N, C-alpha and C positions, 0 to 999 in steps of 0.2 A: 482465556477468550481467544478466541482466533478472530482476526478482524481482515474481512476482504475488499482489496483496493485496487479499483480499476485505472488501469495506467495506459497510455498511447501506447505505441508499436514501438518507440525510439526507447522510452524509458523501461520499455518491458526489457528490450534488446542490451540495453545498457546496463542493466541492475545486475550488481555482485555481492558478494559478502562483504559488508563493511562499507558498503556504498551508501546511496541515496537517491531517492526518488519523491518525484511529484504524481498526485493520483488523486483519487475523490472515493469516499464512501458513497454508493447508490444507496442513502436512507433517506427520508422524509424528514427535514430538509437533507439536500446533498451537502456534505461535508468535503470541503478543499482540505488535504493534506500533504505534509512533507516528513518523508518517512528513512530513520537514518538505519540504513539495514543491518540486520547482525549477519549470524552465517546462516548461507542457503543450504537447506536440507532436500533430500528427495521427495517430490510432492506424489503422495499416491492419489489416482484418480477415485472420486466420490461416486457412486450410482447416479446422483442428481446432477453430476457437471455436466456440461454443455461440450459434446466432443469435438463441437468446432472451437473451443476457447482453449487458449495456452494458460497454465498456471504454473506456479513457483512458489515454494514456501521459505521462509526466513523466520528464524528465531533470534530472541532477545532485540526485536525492533524497539525504536523510539518514535514514537509517533505525535506531530504538533498539528492542531486541527485549525481551521479557520474557516469564517461563514462565506466567503466571497474568494474567486482566483487572484484577485486582486491583492486581496489581506495575504493570501499565501504567498505570492510572489513578493510583497514586500517584508516578507518575515511576520507579519501582523497574527499571533496568535493567540486563541482565546483560551486554549486547553492542550495540555499534553499527557502522555501515559508511556509510560517506561518498561522494558523489559516484555514487550508483546509479542505474540506470534502473529505472522503478517501472510497471507496468501496475495501476492499479487496475479493480476490476469488481464488479458487483452482480447 
């Protein structure tokens, strides 16, 4: 499964293989996540992608989910998922 995570511009720029980012999954409800990034791979645009949005693809990522931004900042996660494929975008 591929998980798309919206990150702010500074998180996007700083993202690197084996690094980490904070972001959110825009579902209902919004899920705040901390992601330990795996290896970056080349992202190939999908016909449904917004051409005004930047995308990056990482494999073998570990994701930690929280209900609120504050819980995420405090490391209070209710779920975790390992070895996921993640697309970050801004």
